[in-house]
FITORLUM-514594 format. One record per residue: x, y, z of N, C-alpha, C in turn. Coordinates in steps of 0.02 Angstrom, whole numbers, plus 32768, in hexadecimal, padded with zeros to 4 digits. Layout:
N
nu/nv/nw/cau/cav/caw/cu/cv/cw
X/Y/Z/X/Y/Z/X/Y/Z
...
% end
This chain:
177
nu/nv/nw/cau/cav/caw/cu/cv/cw
06F1/D824/3E3D/072F/D81C/3E17/075F/D7F0/3E40
077C/D7C0/3E1F/07AA/D791/3E3F/07EE/D7B2/3E4C
0809/D7A7/3E87/084B/D7C1/3E98/087F/D79F/3E6B
08B2/D7C6/3E59/08E8/D7AC/3E2E/0929/D7AA/3E54
0953/D77A/3E41/0994/D770/3E5F/09C3/D7A8/3E4B
09E0/D7CA/3E7E/0A0E/D802/3E71/0A4A/D7FA/3E9F
0A85/D7F5/3E85/0A98/D7ED/3E3F/0A8C/D7A6/3E27
0A8E/D79D/3DE5/0A87/D759/3DCB/0AC4/D72F/3DDF
0ABE/D6EF/3DD5/0AF3/D6C0/3DE5/0B31/D6CF/3DBB
0B6B/D6CE/3DDD/0BAB/D6DA/3DBB/0BDC/D6A4/3DD1
0C19/D6A8/3DB7/0C4E/D679/3DCB/0C60/D680/3E14
0C4F/D6B8/3E34/0C5C/D6C4/3E7B/0C34/D694/3EA7
0BFA/D67F/3E8F/0BCD/D656/3EB7/0BE6/D60E/3EBF
0BCE/D5EF/3EF5/0BDA/D5A8/3F00/0BA3/D582/3EDB
0BB8/D55A/3EA9/0B86/D538/3E7F/0B99/D4EF/3E75
0B65/D4C6/3E72/0B6C/D47F/3E60/0B43/D475/3E22
0B5E/D451/3DF2/0B3B/D445/3DB3/0B56/D472/3D7D
0B49/D460/3D3F/0B66/D485/3D07/0B48/D4CB/3CFE
0B72/D4FC/3CEE/0B5A/D540/3CE3/0B26/D544/3CAB
0B2A/D515/3C7B/0AFB/D516/3C43/0ABB/D4EE/3C51
0AB2/D4D7/3C8E/0A75/D4B2/3CA0/0A38/D4DC/3C8F
0A01/D4BD/3C79/09C6/D4E3/3C67/09A3/D505/3CA1
09B2/D4F0/3CDE/0993/D510/3D18/09C6/D51A/3D4F
09C3/D555/3D6D/09EE/D566/3DA5/09C2/D574/3DE2
09D2/D551/3E18/09AF/D55B/3E58/09E0/D57D/3E87
09CD/D5B7/3EA0/09F6/D5DC/3ED0/09D2/D5DB/3F13
09F7/D5C9/3F47/09DC/D5CB/3F8B/0A01/D5FF/3FB4
09DB/D62B/3FD4/09F5/D655/4008/09E6/D630/4048
0A1B/D61C/406C/0A11/D5F2/40A7/0A3A/D608/40E2
0A26/D5EB/411B/0A44/D5F7/415C/0A53/D5B2/4179
0A91/D5A4/4189/0AA5/D561/419F/0A85/D54C/41E2
0A6D/D57C/4209/0A4E/D56C/4249/0A02/D56C/4246
09E6/D581/420E/099D/D586/4206/097D/D540/4201
094D/D530/422C/092E/D4EE/4228/0908/D4E3/41E6
08ED/D518/41C9/08C9/D511/4189/08FB/D500/4151
0937/D51F/4154/096B/D50E/4123/0982/D4C6/412E
0985/D4B2/416C/0998/D46D/417B/0967/D43B/415D
0926/D44C/415E/08F3/D421/413F/08F7/D425/40F2
090C/D45E/40D8/0911/D466/408F/094F/D442/4073
0982/D439/409C/09C1/D419/4085/09B5/D3D6/4063
0992/D3A5/4081/0988/D366/405E/095B/D36D/4021
092F/D39F/4022/0904/D3AC/3FE8/092F/D3C2/3FAC
095E/D3EE/3FB8/098B/D405/3F83/09B5/D3CA/3F69
09CF/D3A2/3F97/09F6/D367/3F82/09CB/D339/3F55
098C/D331/3F67/0960/D306/3F40/0954/D322/3EF9
0949/D363/3EF4/093E/D37F/3EB0/097F/D37E/3E88
09B8/D385/3EAA/09F8/D37F/3E87/0A00/D339/3E69
09EF/D306/3E91/09F3/D2C1/3E78/09C3/D2B6/3E3E
0987/D2D1/3E44/0954/D2C8/3E10/0966/D2E9/3DCE
0982/D326/3DD2/098F/D34C/3D95/09D6/D344/3D7A
0A03/D32C/3DA3/0A48/D320/3D8C/0A67/D35C/3D6A
0A80/D352/3D2F/0AA4/D386/3D09/0A76/D3BC/3CED
0A35/D3B5/3CF7/0A06/D3E8/3CE0/09FC/D41F/3D14
0A20/D41A/3D4D/0A17/D44A/3D83/0A5B/D465/3D99
0A5E/D4A7/3DA1/0A96/D4C7/3DC2/0A79/D4E3/3E03
0A98/D4D0/3E3B/0A83/D4E7/3E7D/0AB6/D518/3E99
0A9E/D550/3EB2/0AC9/D585/3ECD/0AB2/D593/3F14
0AE2/D59A/3F41/0AD2/D5AC/3F86/0AF1/D5EF/3F96
0AC8/D61C/3FB2/0AE0/D65C/3FCB/0ACE/D662/4015
0AFC/D67F/403A/0AF2/D686/4083/0AC1/D6BD/4094
0A93/D6AD/40C1/0A64/D6DF/40DB/0A5A/D6D1/4125
0A90/D6DA/414E/0A8A/D6C9/4195/0A5D/D6FA/41BA
0A2C/D6DF/41DB/09FE/D708/4204/0A1B/D70B/424B
0A4E/D734/4252/0A76/D735/428F/0A4F/D749/42CD
0A1A/D770/42C5/09F3/D783/4300/09CB/D749/431C
09BA/D719/42F1/0994/D6DE/4307/09C1/D6A2/4314
09F9/D69E/42EF/0A25/D664/42F2/0A6C/D67A/4302
0A80/D673/4341/0ABF/D68F/4358/0AFD/D672/4337
0AF8/D636/431B/0B33/D617/42FC/0B34/D61C/42B0
0AFF/D638/4293/0AF7/D639/424A/0B2E/D65F/4226
0B41/D697/4241/0B74/D6C1/4220/0BB7/D69C/421D
0BCD/D680/4255/0C0D/D65C/4255/0C09/D61C/422B
0BD0/D5FB/422A/0BC8/D5C0/4200/0BD1/D5D3/41B6
0BB2/D60B/41A2/0BB9/D623/415D/0C02/D635/414E
0C23/D656/417D/0C69/D668/4174/0C95/D629/416D
0C85/D5F6/4194/0CAD/D5B8/418F/0CA1/D596/414C
0C63/D599/4133/0C56/D57D/40F0/0C80/D5A2/40BC
0C85/D5E4/40C3/0CAE/D60B/4094/0CF8/D5FB/409C
0D0F/D5F1/40DA/0D55/D5DE/40E5/0D63/D59B/40C3
0D35/D56D/40CA/0D3D/D52C/40A8/0D3B/D535/405C
0D10/D561/4045/0D0C/D56E/3FFD/0D4C/D588/3FE0
0D71/D5AF/4007/0DB1/D5C8/3FEF/0DE2/D58F/3FE1
0DD7/D556/4001/0E02/D51C/3FF8/0DDF/D4E5/3FCF
0DAB/D4F9/3FAA/0D88/D4CA/3F7F/0D5C/D498/3FA3
0D47/D4A8/3FE0/0D1F/D479/4008/0CDD/D497/401E
0CC3/D4C8/3FF8/0C84/D4E8/400D/0C4C/D4B5/4015
0C42/D48C/3FE2/0C08/D45E/3FE4/0C0F/D42A/401A
0C4B/D413/4028/0C54/D3E4/405E/0C42/D404/40A1
0C56/D444/40AA/0C45/D468/40E8/0BFB/D477/40EA
0BDF/D48C/40B2/0B97/D499/40AD/0B70/D45D/40C8
0B81/D421/40B0/0B5E/D3E5/40C4/0B68/D3D6/410E
0BA6/D3DC/4126/0BB4/D3D0/416D/0B8C/D3FF/419A
0B88/D43E/4187/0B64/D46F/41B0/0B1A/D45E/41B4
0AFC/D44C/417C/0AB5/D43B/417D/0AA9/D3F9/41A0
0AD8/D3CB/419C/0ACF/D38A/41BC/0ADD/D38D/4207
0AFA/D3C4/421E/0B0A/D3CD/4266/0AF2/D410/427F
0AB5/D423/426D/0A9A/D464/4280/0A97/D46F/42CB
0A96/D439/42F1/0A92/D43E/433A/0AD6/D449/435A
0B0A/D44D/4333/0B4E/D456/434E/0B75/D487/4321
0B67/D4C7/432A/0B86/D4FA/42FF/0BAE/D52D/4328
0BC3/D51A/4364/0BEE/D547/438A/0C33/D549/4367
0C59/D57E/4375/0C99/D587/4353/0CC6/D549/4357
0CC8/D529/4391/0CF3/D4ED/4397/0CDB/D4B5/4369
0C9A/D4B0/435F/0C80/D47E/432F/0C94/D490/42E8
0C8E/D4D0/42D7/0C9F/D4E6/4293/0CE9/D4D8/4284
0D14/D4E5/42B4/0D5C/D4D8/42AB/0D68/D48D/42A3
0D44/D465/42CA/0D4C/D41C/42C4/0D34/D403/4280
0CFD/D421/4266/0CE6/D40D/4223/0D1B/D41F/41EF
0D38/D45A/41F6/0D6D/D46E/41C7/0DA6/D43B/41C9
0DBC/D429/4205/0DF3/D3F9/420C/0DE0/D3B6/41ED
0DA1/D3A1/41F5/0D8C/D361/41D8/0D8E/D362/418C
0D8C/D39E/416E/0D8F/D3A4/4125/0DD7/D3B1/410D
0E07/D3AF/413C/0E4C/D3BA/4129/0E60/D403/4125
0E37/D42E/4143/0E46/D476/4144/0E6B/D485/4186
0E9E/D4AE/4183/0EC5/D4C0/41BE/0E98/D4DC/41F4
0E94/D4B9/422C/0E67/D4CC/4263/0E7A/D510/4280
0EBA/D51C/428C/0ECF/D55B/42A9/0EBF/D595/427A
0ECA/D58B/423A/0EB9/D5BE/4209/0E6E/D5CB/4205
0E46/D596/420A/0DFD/D59D/420A/0DE6/D5C3/4247
0E02/D5B3/4281/0DF0/D5D6/42BF/0E03/D61F/42BB
0E3E/D62E/42A0/0E54/D673/4299/0E27/D69A/4269
0E11/D679/4234/0DE4/D69A/4204/0DA3/D6AF/4225
0D89/D686/4252/0D4C/D698/4276/0D58/D6D3/42A4
0D8E/D6D1/42CA/0D9E/D708/42F9/0DA9/D749/42D3
0DCD/D745/429B/0DDF/D781/4275/0DA7/D799/4246
0D73/D76F/423C/0D3E/D782/420E/0D54/D783/41C5
0D83/D758/41B5/0DA1/D756/4172/0D6D/D751/413B
0D38/D72C/4147/0D06/D720/4112/0CC4/D744/411F
0CC3/D770/4150/0C84/D793/4160/0C6C/D7C0/4127
0C9B/D7E0/4103/0C86/D80B/40CB/0C64/D7E2/4095
0C7E/D7A7/4086/0C5F/D77C/4053/0C18/D768/4068
0C10/D757/40A8/0BCD/D744/40C1/0B9E/D781/40BD
0BB6/D7BC/40CF/0B8D/D7F8/40CB/0B7A/D808/4083
0BA6/D7FB/4053/0B96/D805/400C/0B5B/D7D9/3FF7
0B5E/D799/400B/0B26/D76C/3FFB/0AE6/D786/401B
0AEA/D799/405B/0AB0/D7B1/407F/0A92/D7EF/405C
0ABD/D81D/4048/0AA6/D85A/4027/0A85/D849/3FE4
0AA1/D818/3FBF/0A81/D806/3F80/0A3D/D7E7/3F8C
0A36/D7C2/3FC3/09F5/D7A6/3FD5/09C3/D7DD/3FE4
09D9/D80E/400B/09AD/D846/401C/0996/D86B/3FDC
09C5/D875/3FAD/09B3/D895/3F6D/0982/D86B/3F45
0985/D82A/3F4F/095A/D7FB/3F2A/0917/D7F0/3F4C
090C/D811/3F84/08CC/D80A/3FA7/08C9/D7D1/3FD9
0903/D7B5/3FEB/0905/D77F/401C/08F8/D79C/4060
08CA/D77E/4086/08BD/D796/40C9/08B8/D75C/40FB
08CA/D721/40E5/08CA/D6E6/4110/08EE/D6AE/40EC
08FA/D678/4111/091D/D640/40F3/08F6/D600/40FF
08FB/D5D1/40D0/091E/D5D8/4090/08F3/D5FF/405E
0913/D623/4032/08F1/D642/3FF9/0913/D628/3FBA
08EA/D611/3F8B/0903/D5F4/3F4D/08F2/D61F/3F12
091E/D61D/3EE0/0913/D63E/3EA0/091E/D609/3E6A
08F1/D606/3E3A/08F7/D5D7/3E03/0900/D600/3DC3
0939/D5F7/3DA3/094B/D61F/3D68/0940/D669/3D73
0952/D680/3DAE/0951/D6C7/3DBE/0910/D6E1/3DDC
08DA/D6BA/3DDB/089A/D6CF/3DF7/088E/D6AD/3E3B
0877/D6D4/3E6B/086B/D6B7/3EAD/0835/D681/3EAA
0843/D64A/3ECB/0814/D612/3ED1/07EC/D61C/3F11
07AB/D624/3F09/0780/D62D/3F43/0750/D5F3/3F4C
0760/D5BB/3F2C/0735/D580/3F31/073F/D55A/3F72
0721/D521/3F76/0726/D4F7/3FB1/076D/D4DF/3FBD
0780/D4DB/3FFC/07C1/D4C0/400E/07B9/D474/4017
07B1/D454/3FDE/07A7/D40C/3FDC/07CF/D3F2/3FA1
07F1/D3B9/3FA7/081B/D3A1/3F70/07F7/D39A/3F2D
07B9/D381/3F2E/0794/D378/3EF0/0784/D3BB/3ECF
076D/D3EB/3EF8/075B/D42D/3EDD/0799/D450/3EC1
07D0/D44D/3EE6/080D/D46D/3ECE/0826/D44B/3E8E
0825/D409/3E8C/083B/D3E5/3E51/0810/D3F7/3E15
07CF/D3FB/3E1F/07A2/D40D/3DE8/07B1/D453/3DCE
07BF/D482/3DFB/07D0/D4C7/3DE6/0812/D4C8/3DC1
0842/D4A0/3DD7/0883/D49D/3DB4/087C/D47E/3D6F
0856/D448/3D6A/084C/D427/3D29/0828/D457/3CFA
07F6/D47B/3D12/07D2/D4AC/3CE8/0802/D4E2/3CD0
082F/D4F9/3CFB/085F/D52D/3CE8/0891/D514/3CB6
08A0/D4D3/3CB8/08D1/D4B5/3C8B/08B5/D4A4/3C46
0872/D4A4/3C42/0850/D490/3C04/0841/D4CE/3BDB
085C/D4D2/3B9E/084D/D50C/3B74/0803/D50F/3B62
07E9/D54B/3B5E/07A1/D554/3B4F/0794/D54C/3B05
% end
């Protein structure tokens, strides 16, 4: 039996693409995970290929025991999201996976026009840790045990982590039977 996404996508989620798109791809990811780093350009490629036929959703699943900076990177993405800059931060974090120390995260926030002092304080105070934990808990409920884990229209994708294979699965999901 295929694992199902729990809870389903809502307005709370960070999404790119129209809500009425025929296919929704959800990624549970970790900004420090090298496998997620390799999946990042793959997701960008399928987004370009499918255009308005795809809604992409990202949920945080930091594997903090393996990746010491993953939790704070996820919190910084959420801090940026509060100011409408989630996707810009998402991209910066994946493009700079080798530099995710707190001072780097604050510098990325500043480069996006986010108050650096406020961003630094949010990390120290754990302002966005509850939001990250909610994403993580939803992943655990959905059967996520590693990153990246993808769901296509609510069903876990267990196919090859290759752009062509993922694109084929997305096109199949978007095509009515």
